[in-house]
C-alpha positions in Angstrom: 1.0 -38.4 -21.4 3.2 -37.0 -18.7 1.6 -36.3 -15.3 0.7 -32.8 -14.2 3.2 -31.5 -11.6 2.7 -28.9 -9.0 4.3 -25.6 -9.7 7.1 -26.1 -7.3 8.0 -29.5 -8.7 7.9 -28.3 -12.3 10.3 -25.5 -11.5 12.7 -27.6 -9.5 12.9 -30.0 -12.4 14.3 -27.3 -14.7 18.0 -27.6 -15.5 20.4 -25.1 -13.9 22.3 -24.8 -17.2 21.1 -24.9 -20.8 20.5 -28.3 -22.2 20.1 -27.1 -25.8 22.2 -29.0 -28.3 23.6 -25.7 -29.4 24.3 -22.4 -27.5 21.2 -20.5 -28.6 21.1 -16.8 -27.7 17.5 -15.9 -26.9 17.9 -12.8 -24.7 16.2 -9.8 -26.3 15.5 -11.7 -29.5 12.4 -10.7 -31.5 10.0 -13.1 -33.1 11.6 -12.1 -36.4 15.1 -12.9 -35.0 13.9 -16.3 -33.8 12.3 -17.1 -37.1 15.5 -16.1 -39.0 17.6 -18.3 -36.7 15.4 -21.3 -37.5 15.2 -20.5 -41.2 19.0 -20.3 -41.4 19.4 -23.6 -39.5 21.1 -21.8 -36.5 18.5 -23.2 -34.1 15.5 -25.5 -34.1 12.3 -24.8 -32.3 13.4 -27.5 -29.8 16.6 -25.6 -29.2 14.6 -22.5 -28.5 12.3 -24.3 -26.1 15.2 -25.7 -24.2 17.0 -22.4 -24.1 14.0 -20.6 -22.7 13.4 -23.4 -20.2 17.0 -23.2 -19.0 16.8 -19.4 -18.7 13.6 -19.7 -16.6 15.3 -22.4 -14.5 18.2 -20.0 -13.8 16.2 -16.9 -13.1 12.6 -17.4 -12.2 12.8 -19.3 -8.9 16.5 -18.8 -8.5 18.8 -15.8 -9.1 16.6 -12.7 -9.3 13.5 -14.9 -8.5 11.0 -13.2 -10.7 8.2 -15.7 -10.0 6.7 -14.9 -13.4 6.1 -18.5 -14.6 3.5 -20.5 -12.8 4.0 -23.7 -14.7 5.9 -25.1 -17.7 4.2 -27.2 -20.3 5.4 -30.9 -20.2 4.4 -31.2 -23.9 6.3 -28.1 -25.2 9.3 -30.1 -26.4 7.0 -32.6 -28.3 5.2 -29.6 -29.9 8.6 -28.1 -31.0 9.7 -31.4 -32.5 6.5 -31.7 -34.5 7.0 -28.1 -35.8 10.6 -28.8 -36.6 9.5 -31.8 -38.7 7.1 -29.7 -40.6 9.8 -27.2 -41.3 12.1 -29.9 -42.6 9.2 -31.1 -44.8 9.0 -27.6 -46.4 5.9 -26.4 -44.4 6.2 -23.1 -42.5 2.9 -21.9 -41.1 4.0 -18.3 -40.8 6.0 -15.9 -38.6 5.1 -17.7 -35.4 6.1 -21.2 -36.6 8.2 -22.8 -33.8 8.3 -19.7 -31.6 7.8 -20.4 -27.9 5.2 -18.2 -26.2 3.7 -18.0 -22.7 0.0 -17.8 -21.8 -1.5 -16.1 -18.7 -2.8 -18.6 -16.3 -6.4 -17.5 -16.5 -6.5 -18.8 -20.2 -7.1 -22.5 -20.8 -4.8 -24.6 -22.9 -5.2 -28.2 -24.0 -1.9 -29.1 -22.4 -1.7 -30.9 -19.1 -1.5 -27.8 -17.0 -4.2 -26.4 -14.7 -5.8 -23.0 -15.3 -5.8 -21.6 -11.9 -6.2 -17.8 -12.2 -3.7 -17.9 -9.4 -6.2 -19.3 -6.9 -5.8 -22.5 -4.9 -9.5 -23.1 -5.6 -8.7 -23.9 -9.2 -5.6 -26.1 -8.7 -7.5 -29.0 -10.2 -8.8 -27.1 -13.2 -7.1 -29.2 -15.9 -9.7 -28.9 -18.7 -7.5 -30.2 -21.6 -9.3 -27.8 -23.9 -7.8 -24.8 -25.8 -9.3 -21.4 -25.5 -10.0 -20.4 -29.1 -7.3 -17.7 -28.8 -4.8 -20.4 -27.9 -6.0 -22.7 -30.6 -5.5 -19.9 -33.1 -1.9 -19.3 -31.9 -1.2 -23.0 -31.9 -2.5 -23.2 -35.5 -0.2 -20.4 -36.4 2.7 -22.5 -35.3 3.4 -21.1 -31.8 4.7 -23.5 -29.1 2.9 -23.2 -25.8 5.9 -23.0 -23.4 3.9 -22.6 -20.2 1.7 -20.4 -18.1 2.4 -17.1 -16.4 1.7 -15.9 -12.9 -0.8 -13.1 -12.4 -2.6 -11.0 -9.8 -5.0 -13.6 -8.4 -8.4 -13.7 -10.0 -7.1 -11.0 -12.4 -7.0 -8.5 -9.5 -10.8 -8.4 -8.9 -10.9 -10.0 -5.4 -10.1 -6.9 -3.3 -9.6 -3.1 -3.7 -6.6 -3.3 -1.4 -4.7 -6.0 -3.3 -1.0 -6.2 -4.0 -0.6 -6.4 -7.8 1.3 -9.4 -9.1 0.5 -11.7 -6.1 -1.3 -15.0 -6.3 -1.6 -17.8 -3.7 -0.4 -20.3 -6.3 2.5 -18.3 -7.8 3.6 -15.9 -5.1 4.6 -12.3 -5.9 5.9 -11.4 -9.3 9.0 -9.1 -9.2 9.8 -6.4 -11.6 13.1 -7.2 -13.4 14.1 -3.6 -13.5 14.0 -3.2 -9.7 13.1 -6.4 -7.8 11.3 -4.5 -4.9 9.0 -2.8 -7.4 5.6 -3.9 -8.7 5.3 -5.7 -12.0 1.8 -4.4 -12.0 -1.2 -6.5 -12.9 -3.0 -8.4 -13.5 -0.8 -9.8 -16.4 2.2 -9.3 -14.1 3.8 -12.6 -15.0 3.4 -12.1 -18.7 5.1 -8.7 -18.3 8.0 -9.7 -16.2 8.6 -13.0 -18.2 8.7 -11.3 -21.6 10.9 -8.4 -20.2 13.3 -11.1 -18.9 13.3 -12.9 -22.3 11.7 -16.1 -21.0 9.7 -16.4 -24.3 9.3 -14.8 -27.7 6.1 -13.1 -26.5 3.1 -13.7 -24.2 -0.6 -13.4 -23.9 -2.2 -11.3 -21.2 -5.7 -10.3 -20.5 -7.2 -6.9 -19.6 -10.4 -5.7 -18.0 -9.0 -2.3 -17.1 -5.3 -1.8 -17.3 -4.2 -5.4 -16.9 -2.2 -5.6 -20.2 -1.1 -2.0 -20.6 0.1 -1.4 -17.0 2.4 -4.5 -16.7 3.6 -3.7 -20.2 4.4 -0.1 -19.3 6.2 -0.8 -16.1 8.2 -3.8 -17.6 9.4 -1.9 -20.6 7.2 -3.7 -23.1 4.8 -3.1 -25.9 1.3 -4.2 -25.0 -2.0 -4.0 -26.8 -5.5 -4.1 -25.4 -7.6 -4.8 -28.5 -11.0 -3.7 -29.4 -13.6 -5.8 -27.6 -14.8 -8.4 -30.0 -11.6 -9.0 -32.0 -10.3 -11.8 -29.8 -12.4 -14.6 -28.3 -12.9 -14.8 -24.5 -14.2 -18.4 -24.5 -12.5 -20.6 -21.9 -10.9 -17.5 -20.2 -11.6 -17.2 -16.5 -13.9 -14.1 -16.7 -14.5 -10.9 -14.9 -16.7 -8.9 -17.3 -18.1 -9.8 -20.8 -18.3 -6.0 -21.4 -14.6 -5.3 -20.9 -12.5 -8.5 -20.8 -10.1 -9.3 -23.7 -6.9 -11.2 -24.2 -4.1 -9.1 -25.6 -0.5 -9.6 -26.9 2.6 -8.5 -25.0 6.1 -8.4 -26.5 9.3 -6.4 -26.8 8.4 -4.6 -30.0 5.4 -3.3 -31.9 6.0 -5.6 -34.8 6.0 -8.6 -32.5 2.7 -7.5 -31.0 1.2 -7.0 -34.5 2.3 -10.5 -35.5 0.7 -12.0 -32.3 -2.5 -10.0 -32.8 -2.8 -11.2 -36.4 -2.8 -14.8 -35.1 -5.2 -14.1 -32.2 -8.0 -12.3 -34.0 -11.0 -14.4 -35.3 -14.7 -15.0 -34.9 -15.8 -17.5 -32.3 -19.4 -18.8 -32.4 -19.3 -19.2 -28.6 -18.5 -15.5 -28.1 -21.1 -13.4 -29.9 -19.0 -10.2 -29.5 -16.6 -11.6 -32.1 -19.2 -12.2 -34.8 -17.6 -9.5 -37.0 -14.0 -10.2 -36.3 -11.9 -10.4 -39.5 -8.4 -11.9 -39.6 -5.8 -9.7 -41.1 -2.0 -9.2 -41.2 -1.5 -6.3 -38.8 2.3 -6.3 -39.3 2.2 -5.9 -43.1 1.3 -2.2 -43.1 3.8 -1.0 -40.4 5.8 1.9 -41.7 8.5 4.1 -40.0 7.0 7.1 -41.7 3.4 6.7 -40.3 3.7 9.8 -38.1 4.2 12.1 -41.0 1.0 14.2 -41.3 -0.8 12.2 -38.7 -3.1 14.3 -36.4 -2.6 13.3 -32.8 -4.7 14.5 -29.9 -2.5 15.3 -26.9 -3.9 14.6 -23.4 -2.0 16.2 -20.5 -3.0 14.8 -17.2 -1.2 15.9 -14.0 2.3 14.4 -14.1 5.4 14.3 -11.9 8.2 16.5 -13.3 10.3 13.5 -14.4 7.4 11.9 -16.2 6.3 15.2 -17.7 9.8 15.7 -19.1 9.8 12.2 -20.6 6.4 12.8 -22.2 7.4 16.2 -23.7 10.5 14.5 -25.2 8.2 11.9 -26.8 5.9 14.7 -28.1 8.8 16.6 -29.6 10.1 13.5 -31.3 6.7 12.9 -32.9 6.5 16.5 -34.0 9.9 16.2 -35.6 8.6 13.1 -37.4 5.9 15.2 -39.0 3.0 14.5 -36.6 0.4 17.3 -36.2 -0.1 17.6 -32.4 -3.4 19.0 -31.2 -4.0 19.7 -27.5 -7.2 18.2 -26.2 -9.0 18.5 -22.9 -9.8 15.2 -21.2 -13.5 15.2 -20.2 -14.4 14.9 -16.5 -16.7 11.9 -16.6 -18.4 12.3 -13.2 -19.5 9.0 -11.7 -17.7 6.8 -14.3 -15.7 4.9 -11.7 -18.7 3.9 -9.6 -20.6 2.9 -12.7 -17.8 0.8 -14.0 -17.4 -0.9 -10.6 -21.1 -1.9 -10.5 -20.8 -3.3 -14.0 -17.7 -5.4 -13.2 -19.2 -6.7 -9.9 -22.5 -7.7 -11.5 -20.9 -9.3 -14.5 -18.3 -11.1 -12.3 -21.0 -13.0 -10.4 -22.9 -14.0 -13.6 -19.9 -14.7 -15.8 -17.8 -16.5 -13.2 -20.7 -18.7 -12.1 -21.2 -19.6 -15.8 -17.5 -20.4 -16.2 -17.1 -22.5 -13.1 -20.1 -24.6 -14.1 -18.0 -25.8 -17.1 -14.9 -26.8 -15.1 -14.0 -30.5 -14.4 -15.7 -32.3 -11.6 -12.5 -32.2 -9.6 -13.0 -28.4 -9.1 -15.1 -28.2 -6.0 -15.9 -24.5 -6.2 -18.7 -24.2 -8.7 -20.0 -20.7 -7.9 -18.6 -17.4 -6.7 -20.2 -18.0 -3.3 -18.3 -21.3 -3.0 -15.1 -19.5 -3.9 -15.7 -17.0 -1.1 -16.3 -19.8 1.3 -13.2 -21.6 0.2 -11.1 -18.5 0.7 -12.4 -18.2 4.3 -11.5 -21.7 5.1 -8.1 -21.3 3.4 -7.6 -17.7 4.7 -4.0 -18.3 5.9 -2.9 -19.2 2.4 -5.4 -17.3 0.3 -5.7 -14.1 2.3 -2.5 -13.4 4.1 -2.2 -9.9 2.7 -5.7 -8.7 1.7 -9.3 -9.7 1.9 -12.1 -10.4 -0.6 -14.5 -7.5 -0.2 -14.9 -7.1 -3.9 -15.9 -10.7 -4.3 -18.4 -10.3 -1.5 -19.9 -7.2 -3.1 -20.2 -9.0 -6.4 -22.0 -11.9 -4.7 -24.6 -9.4 -3.4 -25.4 -8.0 -6.9 -28.8 -8.5 -8.4 -28.1 -10.0 -11.8 -27.8 -8.9 -15.4 -31.5 -7.8 -15.5 -31.0 -5.3 -12.6 -32.0 -1.9 -13.8 -29.2 -0.3 -11.8 -26.7 -2.5 -13.6 -28.1 -1.7 -17.0 -28.1 2.0 -16.3 -24.5 1.8 -15.0 -23.3 0.1 -18.2 -25.1 2.6 -20.4 -23.7 5.5 -18.4 -20.1 4.3 -18.3 -20.1 3.4 -22.0 -21.5 6.8 -23.0 -19.0 8.7 -20.8 -16.0 6.6 -22.0 -17.0 6.4 -25.7 -19.3 9.0 -27.2 -18.5 11.7 -24.6 -14.9 10.6 -24.0 -12.6 9.2 -26.6 -14.9 9.9 -29.5 -15.4 13.5 -28.4 -11.7 14.1 -28.0 -10.8 12.6 -31.4 -13.6 14.6 -33.0 -12.6 17.9 -31.4 -8.9 17.5 -32.5 -9.9 16.0 -35.8 -7.3 13.4 -34.8 -6.7 9.7 -35.7 -5.2 8.8 -32.3 -4.8 10.2 -28.8 -1.6 10.0 -26.8 -0.8 10.3 -23.1 1.5 8.6 -20.6 0.3 5.1 -19.8 1.2 5.1 -16.1 4.0 6.6 -14.0 7.0 4.4 -12.9 6.5 1.2 -10.9 5.7 1.6 -7.2 7.0 -0.5 -4.4 5.4 -3.9 -3.8 3.9 -3.6 -0.3 2.3 -6.6 1.5 1.2 -4.3 4.4 -0.7 -1.6 2.6 -1.2 -3.1 -0.9 -0.9 -1.0 -4.0 0.0 2.6 -3.3 -0.4 4.4 -6.5 -2.1 7.7 -7.2 -0.5 8.7 -10.5 -1.8 9.0 -14.0 -3.5 6.0 -15.8 -4.6 6.0 -19.4 -6.5 2.7 -19.2 -10.0 3.6 -17.9 -11.7 5.2 -21.0 -10.5 2.7 -23.6 -11.2 -0.2 -21.3 -14.8 0.8 -20.7 -15.4 1.9 -24.3 -13.9 -1.3 -25.6 -11.5 0.6 -27.8 -7.8 -0.3 -28.7 -5.1 0.9 -26.4 -1.4 0.4 -27.2 1.5 1.2 -24.9 5.1 1.6 -26.2 8.3 2.2 -24.2 8.8 5.9 -23.7 12.1 5.8 -21.7 12.8 5.5 -18.0 12.3 7.5 -14.8 15.2 6.7 -12.3 15.8 3.5 -14.3 12.2 2.4 -14.2 10.4 2.1 -17.6 7.4 4.2 -18.5 5.1 3.8 -21.5 3.4 6.0 -24.0 -0.2 5.2 -24.8 -1.8 5.4 -28.3 -5.6 5.2 -28.2 -8.1 5.2 -31.1 -11.7 4.5 -31.7 -13.3 1.1 -32.3 -11.3 -1.2 -34.6 -8.5 1.4 -34.7 -5.8 -1.3 -34.2 -4.1 -0.3 -37.5 -3.9 3.3 -36.4 -2.4 2.7 -33.0 0.0 0.1 -34.2 1.1 2.3 -37.1 1.7 5.3 -34.9 3.3 3.3 -32.2 5.6 1.5 -34.6 6.8 4.8 -36.2 7.4 6.3 -32.7 9.2 3.2 -31.6 11.5 3.1 -34.7 12.4 6.7 -34.1 12.8 6.6 -30.3 14.3 3.2 -29.6 13.5 3.5 -25.9 13.3 -0.1 -24.9 16.2 -1.1 -22.6 16.9 -4.7 -21.3 16.3 -5.1 -17.6 19.2 -4.9 -15.1 17.6 -7.0 -12.3 18.7 -4.5 -9.7 17.6 -5.1 -6.1 16.1 -1.6 -5.9 16.2 1.8 -7.6 19.5 3.6 -7.4 18.8 6.6 -5.2 22.2 8.3 -5.4 23.9 10.0 -2.4 21.0 12.2 -1.4 19.6 9.7 1.2 22.8 10.0 3.2 22.5 13.8 3.7 25.4 16.0 4.8 27.0 15.3 8.1 29.2 17.8 10.0 
């Protein structure tokens, strides 16, 4: 067994140039492309691992310095060799066989890497156990290439945080404009997949943490129905809203990943009814024909409104029946959701920390708060931990106020929110812009964003939410959201795939230092 290295050492050990036996092109290659290369003998899984490792070595802590990968797996090459041997013996497990993927660093893997959630308090959290979602991907033939950086503690420590920053990994940079946010909390997964550091990645979402980084990094991302994918051995925020989700460069790749991730887990009661299926099999470019779509129109900037209208026009041309719907005004839903997240954070995180190795000294949320105070120079150089402190003061899962808040937020988001809009439009899916374009990363003021967000209602209701590239605003990607009722993954993937095939809006990143502003900043001198 190779030793566990610190992040800095792992990354400095990476080669500056590819060490693959053959020149293997991996940039912008889909899972299907990678599988075809291996089938035709143009590359092995080991070649792919080495090509991705070399690309990360050139670009993640050098070159554009995306800081998207928090650790590489010392056992990835051994896994690839074993899967190559299976292929030579005539066994191919499926479309993920031999494909390198990245895992967000709040999800445990059995490899010799810590699961840190970006916090120095969990640097010793080497559990050597696979989260069930990772075990399923591994069983499907995926190679675990490494772990991705994230907004520390999945962005629940402070309301004034800077998305994409963690004390362990630093600040993730957006590959489309390096001074812009990669959003969070699955920022590293978003930036890494956009930069072609792996075939795909796994993120997690409580509210926006898969769809926002997917949207602003020009990716497809899916927040599944709560209960389809296990949360066991995932550093938690909320058992009501947490879920892993796939992030990739195409809808088909997301569907392939989801098919491997779904499954019942006895340790996670929410997954009791989860049924494995092939989500990619039914994708059709004609799925928009005759499909009734509820159109939500939040207040938008002119540039985003124009992009959105172009997407709507394209779907109408493809035969979709577009029905305008009014988004309800769910008074008090934000405060109710916050109380739910804070209450469940204390209960769920305490339960998780109790299962970590003895080398992890922080065994409760209170102890994490104390650790952060002691390590304030490293842990809190930019923002505090007031959300953690509010969570520590909550009264537990039997608190009547918590129970009432959960019932209220669930009703407003589900029955009186998404369900009501779908019913009023007699629609199968709803659409709206996911977010506006990426804002500046700001260590002084934290996240400065007041634009549209499609994540709240499906996050609280536990319904599926897919984002697909919708084009760009000043060179920055924006996404189109497809939202459906519970277990509506087939509907959102189908509609999203048909839109994607017709629009072809994904563009590879340019790694620009900033957004091109044009001559207007100079003014006119006389």
